[in-house]
N, C-alpha and C positions, 0 to 999 in steps of 0.2 A: 599308040598311046604307050609312050616309054617309062621304063620304072623311075627315070629321073623325073621326069613330069609329075607324076602320079606322088613322088616324095615331094615335091615342090609343094603341089596343091595340098597334100596333107597335113605338110608344116604350118602352112599360111591357115588352114583350118583348125588346127589345135591351137595356133597363137590367138585367133580371135575368140575361139572357145574359152580359153584361160582368161581372157578381158572379160568378156561376158560373166563367167562364173565367179571369177574372184575381183571383177573391178566392179561391174553392175548389180548381178543379182543381191550381192550385200546391202544395196540401199533400198531395195524392194522387200527383202524377204525380213519380217517382223523380228525373227530370231536373233538376226545380227546385229540388233540393235538394243536388245534388250540388257538390262543391269542385273538381273535377276541371277543370283549364284547359291548354290549349296554351301555352307560354312561351317566348320566347327568350331564351336565358342565353350569355354570354360563357365559352367555354371555357378551360381553361389553358392553351391551345396559341394563345388568338387568334381563335379561330373562333367564328362565331354560328350556332347551331342551336337549333331547335325543340325541347321536350321537353314530356312531359306533367306536370304540377306541381298543387300544391295553392293555390288562392287563400287570400288572408290576410284577417282582419277588418280594420275600420277601427280606426283608434287613437283613444284619447279625443279628442285634439285634432280628427282627421277627423270622428269623430261629433259633435262641436259644431258643425264647418262645415256638415255635413249638415243638421243642424237648421236653421242658418241659411239654407242654400239652401231649405228648403221654407219656412220662414217668410216669406221675401222673395219666394216664387212664382216663384223662377228656373225650376220644371220647367214653369209653364204654357207657355213659347216654347221651351226646349230639351228634345230628345228624347235618349234615352240608349239608344240601339238602333242598330247598323249590319248594315243588311239584305244577303241576298247578292246584290246586284246590282253590275253592273262600276260603275257612277257612283257608288255609295255607297263600296265597297273602293277605288277610285281615289282619292276625296276624303279618307275618314275612315281607312282603315285594314283590317285582317281584321275579318271576321266576328264578330259577338259571340257566346260561347258560354255557356250554361247556367251553368257553376260561377262564371261573373263576377258574377252576383247572389246568390250563395249567403248574404252577409250584406243583403242590401237589404230591409228589410222598412218600408214597402211599395217595391214596384219603381217606378221612375221613368223606364218606357220613353218616356211622353210621345207625344203624337201631332200635335201641331199643326206642329211645326217651321217656326215663326217666324224662331227663330235658328238657329245653325249645331249640329249634333248635337255632344253632349259625350263621348260615350262613349269617344272617342280624345283627349281634350283633355291628358291627364297628361303633363306635360313638353313640351309642344307649344311652350307659351311658357314664358318665364321668370318668376319671382315677381312682378318689379317688371313685366313687360309687365302681369299683371293688377292689380297697383295703380294704375296710369294709366288702365287700362279701367276699373275699378270708378269712379273718380273723374270720368271723361268718356269713355264709349265713343267718341264722335266725334272726339276729339281723337287717336285711333289709326285709326278706320275712319269716313268721313266719312259713308258710306250707312247706318250703324248705325242701327236705331230701337230700341235699346235705351237706357232710360233710365238717368241718372246714381245711383250710390247712395253718394251724399256723407254720407249719413245713418251709414254705415257708419265714417266717419273722426272723429277728434276735431278740431274747429273752433275754437279760440278765438275770441272775438267781436273783438277788437282785432287790428290788425296789431302785431307786435314790432319794435322797433328792432334794426338792426345796429351794435354797438358794437365799440371797440378792447379785446382782451382782456388789455392791458398787455404782451404778449410779441411785440410786432410783428404780431400777426395779426387777425382780426375774430370776434367772437362775438355771441350774442345778448344782450339786456338780461335781467338778472335779474328778472323779475316772478312773481307769482303764478301766472298761467297758464303762463309758461315753466318753472316750477320742477315742473310736474306732468308734465313732458316731459324735463327734462334733470335730471343731478345735476351742478349745476355746482361742486361740491368735488372732484370725482373727478379723478384723474390721468389716467385713459382720456380719449381724444377722439376724437370721430366727425365726419369732415368731410363738411360737405351743401352743397349747390349750389342756390341758387334758380333759377327760369327768368326768363326775360326779362320776364315780368308780376309777377314778384313773389312767386309763390307758393313755398313751401319746404315739402317733404316730410321728415317725420319718421318712422323706423321705429320699431317696439317696441324695437330693440337698442339705441336710443338712451337709453333710462330711466336707465342706470347710467354715462351718458358726459356730459361736457361738450362741448357743440357747438363746432366750428370751421367758420365760414363762409368756404368757398373758392371763390373768383371769379378764377383765376388769367386768363382771358381776358375779365374784364370781363362775365361771363355777365349780371349785374343791376348796374344802376346807381342803385337807388334807395337808401334809407335804412331802410326797413322793409319786413318781408315777413308775408303771411300765412300762416298753418300749415295745413296738412293731415298729420294726424298718425294712423298705423296704431293701430288698437285689435285687442284680443284677438277680437273677433269677425270682424274682417276677416281677421287671420292665420289662424282656424280655417277660414274658407270657403275660401280659396284653398289650404289644405293637403288639404280635401277634393276642390275641382277636379282639383288635380295628381295625387289617387289614381286618377281615373277612365280606366280602361283600361290602367293599369299591374299588373294581374293578368297583364297578356301580357308582361312583362319588357320587353326591349330590342327590340321588334319595330320600332320605327321606324327602328332602324339596317339594317333589311332591306327598308324601303317604297319599292318601286322608283319611285314618282313623284318621290320625292325625290333619287333617285340620278343624279348627271350628272356627266361625267367628259370633259371635252374640252380640247384643247390651246389652239385659239383659235376663236373665231366672232365675227364682226362684221356690223355694217351700214356702208354706205359714209356717211360724213359729209354731212349735210346740214341746212339749215336745218329743213326740214320734219320730219325724225326728232328733232332737238333739242327743236322745239317740242312733238311729242309726248311724248317724255320727260319735259318738263316736266309738262305734264298728269298724267302717270303719277306722277311724283315729289311733285307736291302733294295727290295723293288719296291715296298710300299711304305716302309716307316723312318727309312734313314733320313730323308729329307728335312724332317722335322728333330727327331730323336738322335741324329748322330750315328756317327761309325761306332763309336763305342757304348752307345745308348746312354749318352750323358745328358740329352737335352739340347745339345749343343750343334744341332745338324745346320746343313746351310740355310734352311729357311726359317731357322730361330730368331734371326734378328728380326724378322717383320713380325713375329708375334710378341709385341712390346708388353702387351695387356697381361698376357698369361704364359708364361715359358712353356714348352713342352715337357712332360714328365722326364723324370732323371732316373733311369730304371738301375743305375749302379748303386744308388742308396736305398733301392729297394723299400721306397715309400710309396704308398699306393692311397689313393684317396677313397676309392670306393671297393665296399666289401661288407660280407656279411658273416664277420668273425669277430670274436672277443680280442685276439691278439691283431697286431698291426699286419700281417702277412696275410693277403686274400687266398682264396681258394682259385682251381682253375676255373670254376663255376664264375666265379666274381671277375676274373679278366675276360674271359668270353663273352660275358653281358657286356661289358665295357666297349669291348673291340666291336661288338656287333651292333649295339646301339649309337655308339661315338658319344661326344660330349658334347651335350647342344650348348651352343652360344660360344664355341670355340673352334680352333682349328682342328681339333679331331673330328673327322667324320665318321658316319657310321660305316661298318664294312659289312653290313648283310649280304652284299653281292659276293664277296669272298668265299669260296667253296670252305665248308666246314673244317675239313682236315688242315687246309691252311691257316684258318684260325686256331687251331689246337696245336699246330706245329709251332706257329710264333711265338705260342705262349710257351712252350717248352725251351725255345732260345732265349727268352727275355728272362725265365726262371733260371736257368742253368748256366746261362754263358754272360748275361748282361748284369743282374742282379747279385753281383759278386763284387766283395770289396778286396780290391788289390792293391791296397797302400803298401801292403808289405809283399813282395812278388813271392817271397819264399814260402808264403803261408796264406794263400788266398782264402776269405771266409765267405762261401757261398749261403746266403741267408737262407734260401728255400731247403737247403740239406740241412744247415744247423738250427734253423729255428721253423721248422714246417708249420703251415697255418693248423690252428686248432679247427674244432670242430665248428660248423657253421651254426651261427642264432637261428631259431626259430621264429619267425614273426607268424603271429595269428591272424585270424581274420580280422579284418577292420570293423568297427561298429559302423552303425548306419549314419550317415551325416544328419545333422538336424541344427536350427539356430541355436539351441543350448548348447552343443558342441562347438560350435563356432565361438560362442560366447566364452566357454571355457577356455578355448584355444587361445583368446586374446589376453585372457587373465594369464596364462601360463609363457605367453611372450614378453608380458611384462615382467613377471617372477623371474625368468631365465636372462633377461636383459638382453633378447636377442636385439633390441634397437639401437644398443650400443654402436654394434656393426653395421646393422641393416637400415637404421634409421626408423622411426615410427611408422612411416607409410610403407616400408617395405623396398625402400628404390636403392638400397645400399649406400645411402648417404649419413649414416650415424656417425656419432661425435668421434668414434675411434677409427672411422674406416680409411682416413687419410695416412695414418702411421701403420697400417698391419702391412706385415712382411711374412713370408712362407719362411720355411726352416732353412733353406739355401740363402737367405738374405734378399730375395726379390719381391719387389712392392707386389701386395696382394690386394685386390679390390674384391669386396663383400659382392655377394649376389644382388641384381636387381629382381626379387621376386615378383615384382608386377609384371614382369615380361613374360612369366611361364616358361621361360628358357629354363629349365632346372636340369642341370649337370648330372645328376644321378638317375635321372627319369621322371617322366610326366604323372603316375600314379601316387596315392596316398601311400601305398606300400613303401614306395621308392623314396618319400619324403621321410617317412616313419625310421627307415633303415638308415638314412644319414644322420637325423636326430639323433638314434640310438647308438651310432658308431663314431660319430665325427667324420671329419676328413682329415686323415694323416697326412703332415707336412705342412698344415694350414692353421690358423687361429680357431679356427673351427672345433670345439670340443665334443666329447660324448655327453650325451645327457641321460644316458641308460640308467645310471645309479643316481641321478639327481630326481628324476620324476617318474612316477610309474607308468604302465603302460597307457592306461585310460586318458592321462594328461599327454602324453606324446602322441596318441592319436588324435587329440582335441587339437594339439599344436598343429600338426600335420595338415589336418584340414584347412586350419586357420591360414597357413603357408597358402594353401593353395587357392584358397578365396581371395587374395591379395591381387590375384590375376585375373579373376572373373570377371566377364563382358568387357574385356580389352583387347584391341589389336594387338596381335604379337609382334608387328613390326614397328608400328607409330606408338604403341602402348596408349593410344588415346582410348576413351570408352568408345563401346559399340552404340549405335544408334539402335536400342531396344528398348521399346515401351515397359513401363512396370509391369504391364497385365502379362505379357509375353514373358518376362522375367519371372514372373510367378509360375507361369505354366512351365517352362524350360527347368525351374528348381522343384518340379514335382518329381520325386524319386521313381514314381511309379511311368513315368513319359519314357518310353523307348524311342530314341532316335540316334540308332547306332549305323545308317548306312546313308548313302547321300539320296536314295530312293524311298528312304523313310524318315529324311527331314521333317522338323516340325515348322509349319507354316504359320506366320504371325499372323495373329487378329482372329486366329480360327481355333486355337486350342487343341488343334490335332495335328497328326503328321500328314505327309504327301500321302501315303499308302490308306490311311484312314478316311481323308477328305474326298481322294479323286480315283483311289483304284490304281496305284502302282504306276505303271509304265505311262498311262494316260495323264494323269496328274503331273508327271515329270514334263512330258511335253508340253501340257498348259503353263507350267511355270517358266519354262524357257522361253516360252513366247509373249511372256509378261502378263498372264492372265491372272 
């Protein structure tokens, strides 16, 4: 018997073994068909708890995107399976469960893992990040081996001129190509900004609007732009990618590696650390924030809803200081957590020294006013951050606290921008701009995608300090601590029992909501998830691992 014959028999044997285990057994094993999953929900009193719930099918748009994902061969390199080992769970998130694959035919577990695992990618990045990533992955990740997918974009062959719109602004020349992307006769406007290379991204939402080319900081100085327009296929693909992992609800808000709360932490200033920070910046940050740190990187044109931070102006939204400049601890918190709902991802996987070094580079090299080359003004040197504010322990949440929070919501006129329901559709929302002149969209607070963080302390900090560079003011002097805590709990309650992706109410009975709202109910991990209809958690009802197996099998 030759080695070649043995290899042939073994190869055939493993092929049929794969067919049996991956093609036939899933139809006979009950756990392969269960829709039960453990998911994190925001309760009515603002807590985050794990509960057993039901997986939901893909929407027609997500199914269309899944077909594109299969057609383009994304599954060749990307797996969709988080294994129960420490390196996996600390990098991607909680271990996958059978119910997450209830609507996957075929399963896309993947084996090669050349690219990152995607089973927990949903809402890790904003849609705009994905748009830039599909255009040019190395624009955001220089080490990426992923090929650009520019074929998913609509790209007119010729550049389109920027012309005067007759009302003191600038628009695009009306040509057969541009007329397929915009409605030049519409009263509605959409503001778009090209990058320094003259690339202009056009979203699908522009189809019924007239373009307004917005270049307040002379982000582009040319006379014509090349178009990269979003297509329906690309829109669907991103919708599918955003679904991955979202059967588990708001799990990311409890993801320990992203949780960081420090008052202040720093490296001593040195040329060596600043130089090292520059290397980190050029590899991780330049794509969005630009070479100069002015927020005009090559990917910035894709970030049409919220521009990247302009470090040269030294205006930072998230801080725990009375003065405008943040501490190093504030900056470290933002870099580690990311800014949810935007293109700024969490960088918790980046070594702590890399994060601290890039802070030094941002502070001492980028946050500098160089309008007078002979006398550059270094903000962090001339106006060092003051002492951090102290946030005390929050009070216990209750129905009375939420009622008071609703009263403060009205008194502070939060509804003028965020709307009465908190969806970001208030009467002043349409005309809001940031300090640089770019449109500013109020946060949809019902999504639970809180930019500054998911805890009541994070909301309290934002309400107390405001968001520098935006219309969001500080309410520290307007309302006492107790009222600001009440308002913070009320803001959290706006996203209670809602799916973080679809924003639809979760199918949870009133009795189960009452049980979950019990402040004494502990459901901090998947193996201690609340079991609907029982008033108890998995561990209390079934005894730990045995109970989890029964739930996975649909018992």
